[in-house]
Wavefront OBJ file of the C-alpha trace (Angstrom):
o trace
v -16.827 5.138 5.394
v -14.981 2.607 7.544
v -16.085 -0.451 5.504
v -14.709 1.190 2.352
v -11.389 1.839 4.094
v -11.216 -1.753 5.316
v -12.055 -3.075 1.841
v -9.273 -0.950 0.351
v -6.826 -2.090 3.035
v -7.663 -5.760 2.472
v -7.382 -5.324 -1.305
v -3.977 -3.701 -0.942
v -2.756 -6.526 1.295
v -4.032 -9.163 -1.100
v -2.543 -7.450 -4.119
v 0.840 -7.283 -2.449
v 0.753 -11.024 -1.714
v 0.943 -12.148 -5.364
v 4.721 -12.685 -5.470
v 4.520 -14.964 -2.430
v 1.921 -17.271 -3.984
v 4.353 -18.572 -6.620
v 6.530 -21.632 -6.353
v 10.266 -21.139 -5.840
v 11.169 -21.291 -9.517
v 7.770 -20.278 -10.887
v 6.859 -23.798 -12.018
v 3.756 -25.571 -10.782
v 4.597 -29.057 -9.550
v 1.250 -30.861 -9.299
v -2.407 -30.667 -10.245
v -3.379 -30.056 -6.612
v -0.978 -27.123 -6.424
v -2.335 -25.746 -9.700
v -5.897 -25.926 -8.345
v -4.774 -24.042 -5.259
v -3.199 -21.375 -7.469
v -6.398 -21.126 -9.503
v -8.515 -20.791 -6.367
v -6.203 -18.136 -4.913
v -6.206 -16.310 -8.216
v -9.985 -16.393 -8.598
v -10.839 -15.562 -4.986
v -8.067 -13.121 -4.101
v -6.129 -11.756 -7.034
v -8.924 -11.087 -9.536
v -11.020 -8.964 -7.123
v -7.884 -7.140 -5.985
v -6.908 -6.613 -9.628
v -10.342 -5.190 -10.373
v -9.944 -2.718 -7.496
v -6.489 -1.778 -8.759
v -7.816 -1.314 -12.288
v -10.506 1.090 -11.087
v -7.982 2.894 -8.870
v -5.585 3.128 -11.805
v -8.260 4.688 -14.001
v -8.967 7.298 -11.330
v -5.242 7.976 -10.893
v -4.788 8.261 -14.658
v -7.571 10.832 -14.929
v -6.054 12.773 -12.016
v -2.589 12.670 -13.600
v -3.783 13.392 -17.134
v -3.156 17.173 -17.100
v 0.403 16.653 -15.874
v 1.193 13.834 -18.256
v -0.264 15.844 -21.133
v 2.049 18.718 -20.268
v 4.969 16.297 -20.083
v 4.019 14.612 -23.347
v 3.805 11.083 -21.924
v 0.069 10.330 -21.926
v 0.536 6.933 -23.612
v 3.134 5.799 -21.080
v 0.965 6.937 -18.174
v -2.089 5.177 -19.623
v -0.106 1.979 -20.086
v 1.219 2.035 -16.523
v -2.032 3.031 -14.759
v -4.724 1.418 -16.924
v -3.450 -1.161 -19.430
v -1.160 -3.193 -17.134
v -3.717 -3.644 -14.299
v -6.437 -4.418 -16.856
v -4.325 -7.100 -18.549
v -3.288 -8.568 -15.201
v -6.929 -8.848 -14.162
v -8.754 -9.838 -17.344
v -6.287 -11.187 -19.935
v -3.885 -13.319 -17.882
v -4.675 -17.076 -17.674
v -6.214 -18.253 -14.427
v -3.608 -19.507 -11.968
v -0.630 -17.805 -13.635
v 0.740 -14.861 -11.691
v 3.305 -13.605 -14.185
v 2.837 -10.030 -15.242
l 1 2 3 4 5 6 7 8 9 10 11 12 13 14 15 16 17 18 19 20 21 22 23 24 25 26 27 28 29 30 31 32 33 34 35 36 37 38 39 40 41 42 43 44 45 46 47 48 49 50 51 52 53 54 55 56 57 58 59 60 61 62 63 64 65 66 67 68 69 70 71 72 73 74 75 76 77 78 79 80 81 82 83 84 85 86 87 88 89 90 91 92 93 94 95 96 97 98
């Protein structure tokens, strides 16, 4: 059980580090910097995004009865499932914009 907790803790820390990996104005200055962004994205952000996507699916299923009663199933699905999925699988490598 402890390795799973540590994996979740590391994933949460890595996922929260995305805003700090960007340049000051969001522009990439050189090819070396772009390669570093790509490496950080591939090694850190994509696995963390996959964990967040799976966690979002579980949270969506748990919240589904309440969102159905509130009439906002589509909004809940977009927030918990679609956004993490797009961030992980659709976004270009090395670009951290949402």
